[in-house]
C-alpha positions as CSV (number, residue, x, y, z in Angstrom):
1,M,30.4,58.1,-24.6
2,R,27.0,57.6,-23.1
3,L,25.4,57.9,-26.6
4,I,27.8,55.4,-28.1
5,F,27.3,52.9,-25.2
6,S,23.5,53.2,-25.6
7,L,23.7,52.6,-29.4
8,V,25.9,49.5,-28.9
9,T,23.5,48.1,-26.3
10,L,20.5,48.6,-28.5
11,A,22.3,46.9,-31.4
12,A,23.2,43.9,-29.3
13,C,19.6,43.5,-28.1
14,A,18.3,43.8,-31.6
15,A,20.7,41.1,-32.8
16,A,19.8,38.7,-30.0
17,T,16.0,39.2,-30.5
18,P,15.6,36.9,-33.6
19,A,17.7,34.2,-31.9
20,L,15.5,34.3,-28.8
21,A,12.4,34.3,-30.8
22,Q,13.6,31.3,-32.9
23,A,14.5,29.3,-29.7
24,A,11.1,29.9,-28.2
25,T,9.2,28.8,-31.3
26,P,8.0,25.2,-30.8
27,A,8.8,22.5,-33.3
28,I,6.0,22.1,-35.9
29,L,5.2,18.7,-37.1
30,P,4.3,18.1,-40.8
31,D,0.7,17.7,-41.7
32,G,-0.6,14.3,-40.5
33,T,-2.3,12.4,-37.7
34,L,-0.6,11.5,-34.4
35,L,-1.3,8.0,-33.1
36,D,-0.4,6.9,-29.6
37,I,0.1,3.1,-29.0
38,T,0.8,1.4,-25.7
39,A,2.5,-2.0,-26.2
40,T,4.0,-4.6,-23.9
41,G,6.9,-6.9,-24.8
42,Q,7.3,-10.2,-22.9
43,V,10.0,-12.8,-22.7
44,S,10.2,-16.0,-20.6
45,R,13.2,-17.1,-18.6
46,T,14.0,-19.8,-16.0
47,P,14.8,-18.1,-12.6
48,D,18.3,-18.6,-11.3
49,I,17.8,-17.1,-7.9
50,A,15.5,-18.3,-5.0
51,T,15.2,-15.9,-2.0
52,I,13.8,-17.4,1.2
53,R,13.2,-15.8,4.7
54,A,14.1,-18.2,7.5
55,G,13.9,-17.4,11.2
56,V,13.6,-18.5,14.7
57,V,10.7,-17.7,17.1
58,T,11.3,-18.5,20.8
59,Q,9.2,-17.9,24.0
60,A,10.4,-17.7,27.6
61,P,9.2,-16.3,31.0
62,T,11.6,-13.3,30.7
63,A,12.7,-11.1,27.9
64,A,16.4,-11.9,28.6
65,A,15.7,-15.7,28.4
66,A,13.7,-15.4,25.2
67,L,16.5,-13.3,23.5
68,S,19.2,-15.6,24.8
69,E,17.6,-18.8,23.5
70,N,16.7,-17.1,20.2
71,A,20.3,-16.0,19.7
72,A,21.7,-19.4,20.4
73,R,19.3,-21.1,17.9
74,M,19.8,-18.4,15.3
75,T,23.6,-18.8,15.5
76,R,23.1,-22.5,14.7
77,V,20.9,-21.6,11.8
78,I,23.4,-19.3,10.3
79,Q,26.2,-21.9,10.7
80,A,24.0,-24.4,8.9
81,L,23.5,-22.0,6.0
82,K,27.3,-21.4,5.7
83,A,27.9,-25.2,5.9
84,A,25.4,-25.6,3.0
85,G,27.6,-23.4,0.9
86,I,25.7,-20.1,1.2
87,A,28.1,-17.1,1.0
88,E,27.9,-14.4,3.7
89,R,26.9,-11.8,1.1
90,D,23.7,-13.8,0.5
91,I,22.7,-13.9,4.1
92,M,21.1,-10.7,5.5
93,T,19.1,-10.1,8.7
94,S,15.7,-8.9,7.7
95,S,14.0,-8.4,11.1
96,V,14.6,-8.8,14.9
97,G,11.7,-8.6,17.3
98,L,10.8,-8.9,21.0
99,S,7.3,-8.6,22.3
100,P,5.4,-9.5,25.6
101,Q,2.8,-12.2,25.6
102,Y,-0.4,-11.4,27.5
103,R,-3.2,-13.4,29.2
104,Y,-6.6,-11.7,28.9
105,Q,-9.5,-12.3,31.3
106,Q,-12.8,-10.6,31.4
107,N,-13.0,-7.4,33.5
108,E,-9.3,-7.7,34.4
109,A,-6.2,-5.9,33.1
110,P,-4.0,-7.9,30.7
111,V,-1.2,-9.8,32.5
112,I,2.2,-10.5,30.9
113,T,2.9,-14.2,30.9
114,G,6.2,-14.2,29.0
115,Y,8.0,-12.8,26.1
116,Q,8.5,-13.9,22.4
117,A,11.7,-13.2,20.5
118,S,12.1,-13.5,16.7
119,N,15.0,-13.2,14.3
120,N,14.7,-13.6,10.5
121,V,17.3,-13.7,7.8
122,S,16.8,-13.3,4.0
123,V,18.7,-16.0,2.2
124,K,19.6,-15.9,-1.5
125,F,20.1,-19.3,-3.1
126,R,22.1,-19.1,-6.3
127,D,21.7,-22.9,-6.9
128,I,18.0,-23.5,-6.8
129,A,18.4,-27.2,-7.2
130,K,20.2,-27.4,-3.8
131,S,17.9,-25.0,-1.9
132,G,15.6,-27.7,-0.7
133,A,18.4,-29.6,1.1
134,A,19.5,-26.3,2.6
135,L,16.0,-25.6,4.0
136,D,15.9,-29.0,5.6
137,A,19.3,-28.3,7.2
138,L,17.9,-25.0,8.6
139,V,15.0,-26.8,10.3
140,K,17.3,-29.3,11.8
141,A,19.4,-26.5,13.1
142,G,16.4,-24.8,14.9
143,A,14.6,-22.7,12.3
144,N,10.8,-22.8,12.9
145,Q,9.7,-20.1,10.4
146,I,10.1,-20.3,6.6
147,D,8.7,-17.8,4.2
148,G,9.2,-18.2,0.4
149,P,10.7,-18.9,-2.0
150,S,10.6,-15.8,-4.2
151,M,12.1,-16.5,-7.6
152,S,14.0,-14.0,-9.7
153,I,16.5,-13.5,-12.4
154,D,20.0,-12.5,-11.3
155,K,20.9,-10.3,-14.3
156,P,17.7,-9.4,-16.1
157,G,19.2,-6.7,-18.3
158,A,19.6,-8.6,-21.5
159,A,16.1,-10.2,-21.2
160,L,14.5,-6.8,-20.5
161,D,16.2,-5.4,-23.6
162,E,14.7,-8.2,-25.7
163,A,11.3,-7.4,-24.2
164,R,11.8,-3.7,-25.2
165,A,12.5,-4.7,-28.8
166,E,9.4,-6.9,-28.8
167,A,7.3,-4.0,-27.5
168,V,8.5,-1.7,-30.3
169,K,7.7,-4.4,-32.8
170,T,4.3,-4.9,-31.4
171,A,3.6,-1.2,-31.4
172,R,4.7,-0.9,-35.0
173,T,2.4,-3.8,-36.1
174,R,-0.5,-2.2,-34.3
175,A,0.1,1.2,-35.8
176,E,0.3,-0.3,-39.3
177,L,-3.1,-1.9,-38.6
178,Y,-4.7,1.4,-37.6
179,A,-3.1,3.3,-40.5
180,K,-4.4,0.7,-43.0
181,A,-7.9,0.8,-41.5
182,A,-7.9,4.6,-41.7
183,G,-6.5,4.8,-45.3
184,L,-3.2,6.2,-44.1
185,R,0.4,5.1,-43.8
186,V,2.9,5.1,-41.0
187,V,5.5,7.8,-41.7
188,R,7.7,7.5,-38.6
189,I,7.9,7.2,-34.8
190,V,7.7,10.6,-33.1
191,S,8.5,9.5,-29.6
192,I,9.0,6.5,-27.3
193,N,8.3,6.5,-23.5
194,E,9.0,3.6,-21.2
195,N,6.1,3.2,-18.8
196,G,7.3,0.4,-16.6
197,E,9.0,-3.0,-16.4
198,N,8.8,-6.3,-14.6
199,D,12.1,-7.9,-14.0
200,G,10.6,-11.4,-13.3
201,G,10.5,-11.2,-9.5
202,S,7.6,-13.3,-8.1
203,P,5.4,-12.1,-5.2
204,R,6.2,-13.6,-1.8
205,P,3.8,-16.5,-0.9
206,P,2.1,-16.8,2.5
207,V,4.3,-17.6,5.5
208,A,4.7,-21.3,6.3
209,Y,5.7,-22.5,9.8
210,M,7.8,-25.6,10.2
211,R,8.1,-27.5,13.4
212,A,10.9,-29.7,14.7
213,A,12.2,-32.0,12.0
214,K,13.1,-35.7,12.1
215,A,16.5,-36.9,11.0
216,D,15.1,-38.9,8.2
217,M,12.7,-36.2,6.8
218,A,12.3,-36.1,3.0
219,E,14.1,-33.4,1.1
220,T,11.9,-30.3,0.4
221,P,11.5,-30.0,-3.4
222,I,12.0,-26.5,-4.8
223,V,11.2,-26.1,-8.6
224,A,12.2,-23.0,-10.5
225,G,9.7,-23.2,-13.4
226,E,9.6,-20.1,-15.7
227,T,8.9,-16.5,-15.1
228,E,7.8,-13.6,-17.3
229,L,9.8,-10.4,-17.8
230,S,8.0,-7.5,-19.5
231,V,8.4,-3.9,-20.5
232,T,5.6,-1.5,-21.4
233,L,6.2,1.4,-23.9
234,G,4.2,4.3,-25.0
235,V,5.0,4.9,-28.7
236,R,3.7,7.9,-30.8
237,F,3.5,7.5,-34.6
238,L,3.0,10.0,-37.4
239,L,0.4,8.9,-40.0
240,Q,-0.2,10.5,-43.3
């Protein structure tokens, strides 16, 4: 029985050996030259989302007073946003802060003179044309800190796919150029790797502070313009 078991085991191992060897053998490309191309595809779109950070900064002799005043003014700001038609899902608290204010004198320890409270919300405007009027309403309600806008595309998927197709086309054109210059021809694409994308979001501009507004202030203009979406690919070609 032991002899039979040993023979069966050896036979199974022998049968498996060619399959294992075959699986471990790397794929061999046909004779030719490999060419790596990095190409970027770009498309332009008009942004349909404007994101702005709005907030309230208050100062008072005590921490409790600074927070209380800040909370009251921030409540009015949020109410003004909702009155302007901004949905709750598009209003998000981004930061809340409280810090002591110091007076510094030479050769003396710093002395606390009061406290500063801050509260900021990130607001997403889905109707960019109306965002200027909403900003003016925020200032009237008590906001004294405005940061933005940051323009973006709400659903960039289709535009990014268009940029991907453009990147492949660009890579192919460039590969044909190199192949012709080298006296070769492009046989096929060996691999495609996506190296990164830009969904059209613009960098945040410097913070702008706004003071108390007059009732007859002019409406703040917000212009969407155009933004670029791009995808960068690494494409490997086989030349012969």
